C-alpha positions, 0 to 999 in steps of 0.5 A: 644295509647299515652293516654293508655300508659300514663294510664298504666304508671300511674297505675303502678306507683300508685301500686309501691307507694302503695306497698312502703308506709309502707317502707317510714315511716322507710326511713324517720327516722334511718333504723331499724337495725336487726342482724341475726346469720347465713345463713338460719336465714338471708334468712328468715329475709330478706324475711320478712323484705323486705325494711322495715329493714336493715338486717345484718348477724353476722356470715360472709358469708362462715363461719358457727356457728360451727367455728365462732370467734367473732371480735370487730366489732361484739360487735359493731354491737350488741351494735347498733342493735335493734333486733337479730334473731337466730335459737335457740336450741343451734345452736348459743352457742357463743351468750350467752357470746357475748350478755353479753359483748355487754351490749345492754339493749335495744336489743330484741331477736327473737328465731325462734325456739319458739314453734316448735316441736323438735326431740331428739338426735339420741341415744335417738331416738334409730334408728341410731345404734352406732351414737351419737350427740354433739348438745345436747338433741335436733337437731337444724337443723329445717330449713331443714324441709320446714314446720318448716321453715314456723313456723320460718318465722312466729316467725320472722314476729311476732317479727318484727311486735312487734319491728317495728309496723310502717311497720307491714303491710309490714312484714305480706305481705312479710311473707305471700308470702314467706310462700306460697312458702315454702308450695309449696316447701313442696308439691313438695318435698313430691311428688318427694320423695314419691317413696323412703319412708323408705329409708336411706341416709348418710350425712356427719354430723348430720343435716338431721333428720328433713328433713328425718322425714318430708319425711318419710326417715331415716338419718344417718351421719358420724360425729356429727359436720362438723369440726370433723374427723371420727373415724374408728368405724364411717367409719365401721358403715357407710359402713354397712349402705351403704351396707344394704341400697344399696345407690349409693352415700354418701352425702357430703357438699359444705364446708366439708367432701369430703376428709373423704368421698372420700376414703370410697366411693371408697372402697364401689364402690359408688359416692359422691353427695352433700346435702347442709345444708346451714350453710354457703354460698357465699355473693351473696347467703346469700343476696337472700331469694330465695337461700333457694328454689334453694338449697333445690331443688338441694338437693332433686335432688342429694338425688334422685340420691343417691337413684338410681333414 
């Protein structure tokens, strides 16, 4: 029995050592530093990086790209970073001036949106009457579609492999595991939302088109950006959508929107639920790549309740 216990221990140790082999290459030298922009990009990058790289978010927890104000420490971080991972599609408009000020000629940038099929703004799509978007020609919230998130993870993987080939095997292995989980999540959500195909839901700001498109739903919103206040026309438009679609709840966000939605929901006789776009999050949540799956499953559960399920 003692020999078997020793054997199991030795085998376990060998497995751990073999899994960490590529990481030791980096640990013997200065850590490979990677900067990310905001929460979903940080989660994806941490998942791919594992122990091979030191990942730091440029935008602090509980702040989002819409309200980010750069500090001197952010310039220092950019000057010291070897790699920056961003969402792209105009989501991080502040980066252009910040990168220029940092003047880090060796900084490599991974645009995680590269090659991903985008959706035009609502007025160009023509399916949201009276709605408009300040994000530009395309909506940038691609991470809320799990299959587009797969493409983002692949872009991050490829960028890390190119920038730090010493841990290429680790990056590829970590990405493969995370991608498998994203594909499983997509199948799960598809099955859950299939009975609600064609239904409309209303979120606080314009973050849901990719999610809606993936699962054959229609998304409307109250305001373009989370920091904006709704106009009387916005309130009237959403009230009409709610009555027409027979929604049971408006989908607010953890950090924004409840004040604007509360009065409207009371007037319409419906509830307030939550759909978290993950533009911000707690320190703990932003450190754990599993946060993405937890939040998305919670979002789907709350959406089904809003549909009356």
